[in-house]
N, C-alpha and C positions, 0 to 999 in steps of 0.2 A: 511600117513596123515600129519606127521611132515614135510616131504619133500615138500608136496604141500604148506603147510603154509610158508615154508622158501622161496619158489620161487614166492609166491603170489605178492610181491612188483615188481618183475621183469615182471611178467605177466601184472600187472597194468600199468607199464611204457610202455611196448610194445603196449598195447591197446591204451594208450593215444597218443603215437606217430603215430599209425595207424590212429586214429581219426583226428589228426592234419593234416596228409598228405591228408586224404580224404577231409577234409574241405578246404585245400589249393587248391586241384585239382578242387573241386566244384566251388570255387570262381574264379579261373583262367578260367574255362570253361564259367562261367557266364559273366565274363568281355570280353572274346573273342566274345561270341555271341552278347553282347551289342555293342561291337565295330563294328562287321560286320553289325549289324542292323543299326547302326549310319551311316556308310558309304553307305549302300544301300539306305538310305533316303537322301543322299546329292547330290547336283549338282556339276559337275566338268566341267568348261569351258575351252576349248582349242581354241586358236586363230591362224589362219593362214593368212598371208598377201601376196598379189600378185600384181604385176604391170601388169595390163591386157591390152594387145595391141589389135589392130584391128584384127577382125576375131574370137575373143573369144565370148562366149555366154553371152553377157552383160544382156540379158533378164533374166538370172538366178539370177541377183543381184537386190536388192532393193536400189534405189538411195536415199541417205541420205545427199544430198548437204546442206551446210550451206552458208549463204550469205557472210561470211568472206572468205571462200575458193573460192567462185565464184569471189569475188572482186579481190583477189590476182591473180587468174589465168588471168582475163581480163587485169589487169594492166601489168603483165609481158608478156602476149601475144602481147600487143601493143608495149611494149618496144623492144622486140627482133625482131619482124617483121619489125618495123620501122627503126631499126639501123643495122640489120644484114640481108643482102639480101639473103645469101645462107643458112639461117636457115631452118631446117626441123622440123616441129611440129609432134611428133610421134603419138599423139592421145591416149596416155596411161592413164589409170585410176588406182588409188589405191583402191584395193578391200580387204575387210576383210571377212573371213569366221569364224563365231562363231559356234563352235560345242559343244554340250552338251555330254560329255563322262560319266556323272554321271547317277544316278538313280532317280533324282527328276527334274521335269520340271522347267525351268527358266521362271518365270512369268514377271519379270521386270528387265530392265538393262539400264545402262547409261554409255556411252563412253566419257571420257574426252580427247579430241584430242589436241595435241600441235604440231605446225608446225614451223620450223625454216628455213628461206630462206637465203642462202649465195649468194650474187650477182656475185661472181667470179671476176677474174682479170680485164676483159674488162670493165664491168659496174662500178666496183669500181674505176678504174683509170680514165676513160673518163668522167663519170657522177657523181663521188663521191657517188655512191649508197652505202647504208649501209645495214647490215643484218636486216631482219625483222622477227618478231615473232608474232604469233597469237594463240589463244586458243578458243575452242568452245565445246559444248556438243551435242552429238547425243543420243536421248532417245527413249526408247520403246514407241510405239504409240497405237497399238491395238493388237487383238488376232493373227494377222498374224506374229507378232514379238515374240510370245511365242516360246521357244526352248525346245521341248520335249526331253526326254532321247534318246540318239543315233541319234538325229536329228541335223540339222544345218540350219543357215540362212546366206545369203551372202549380204554384204553391200558395196556400192560404197561410198567412203569418198570424192573423188574429182578427177578432171582431173589434170594430171601432164604432163611433157614433154616440157614445155616452160621455166621452171625455170632453171637457171644455176646450182644451187645445192639446193635440198630441202630435209629436214629430218622430218619425221613424228614420233611421239611417242604417246602412249595412255595408259590410265589407265581405268579400267572398274569396276564399282560397279554393283552388281546384287542381286536379291532376288529369292528364289525358292518357290515352291508351299506350303511349310511348313513354310514360312515366315522366313527362315534362310537368314541372310545377309552375303554377301561375298565381299571381296576386292581383293582376289587373283585369278589369272588365269594362265594357262600355255600356252606355245607357243610363238609366235612373240610379241614383244613389241615395235619394231622400224623398220622403212622402209625408205630407202633413194633412191633418183633418181638424176641423173646428165645429163645435156645436155652439152656435151663437146664444141660444137660450141658456145653456149651462154656464156660459161665460157671464151673462148679464143677470141671471137669477129670475125668480118668478115675477110675473106681471102683477102690479098692485091692483087690488080690487078697488073700483071706484063707485062712489055713491053720488048721483047727480053731477057727474063730471069731476068730482073732487076725490082724490085718493084718500085712503084711510090715514096715511101719514100726514097729509096736508090738513085733514079734518082734525086730527089730534093736536097739531100745532095751533090750529085756529081756536080750539077750545082752551 
């Protein structure tokens, strides 16, 4: 009995430590379950960008043109076709695929697009063209634009191919079905396209292997 009394403090200490370990393990398990539940209720947006050429299935994409992009394309289409006879317009489009890799439907979204156009050496030197910049927003419209878990939608931002150099960048804000707001997404954030001929200008016509410019200098 005396021995039991002497080791009772040690027994109490071991019991207290065991209870503390059990409590810590219980809290850790609870936090892990809470974290898993939290992520199971979240949306996760992944963005993939493509330059879609002729022959691709454009009918898979929802066209979200903006008048600013249309005006820029028409302006540069006129510039390059009028001044460069050997120009080839590729007919490419910038397409974005918005995929929801999370577990919560994306109910509302807004894409803030920024475009930067570099005129290239030919238009800069001959016409004193300067770089151009434009911004616009593409927004969710109706139920067809909802992105359910493991689903995706495809969007056409605009037509490219006529610009000497063009760079697109975008930021996306979106809200899920639980009214959680997001500003972060993974995947592509920038896409560029270059028309080499539009950058360099028309090829010089040659007579017996001598360009007109060289012949003029020789005269």
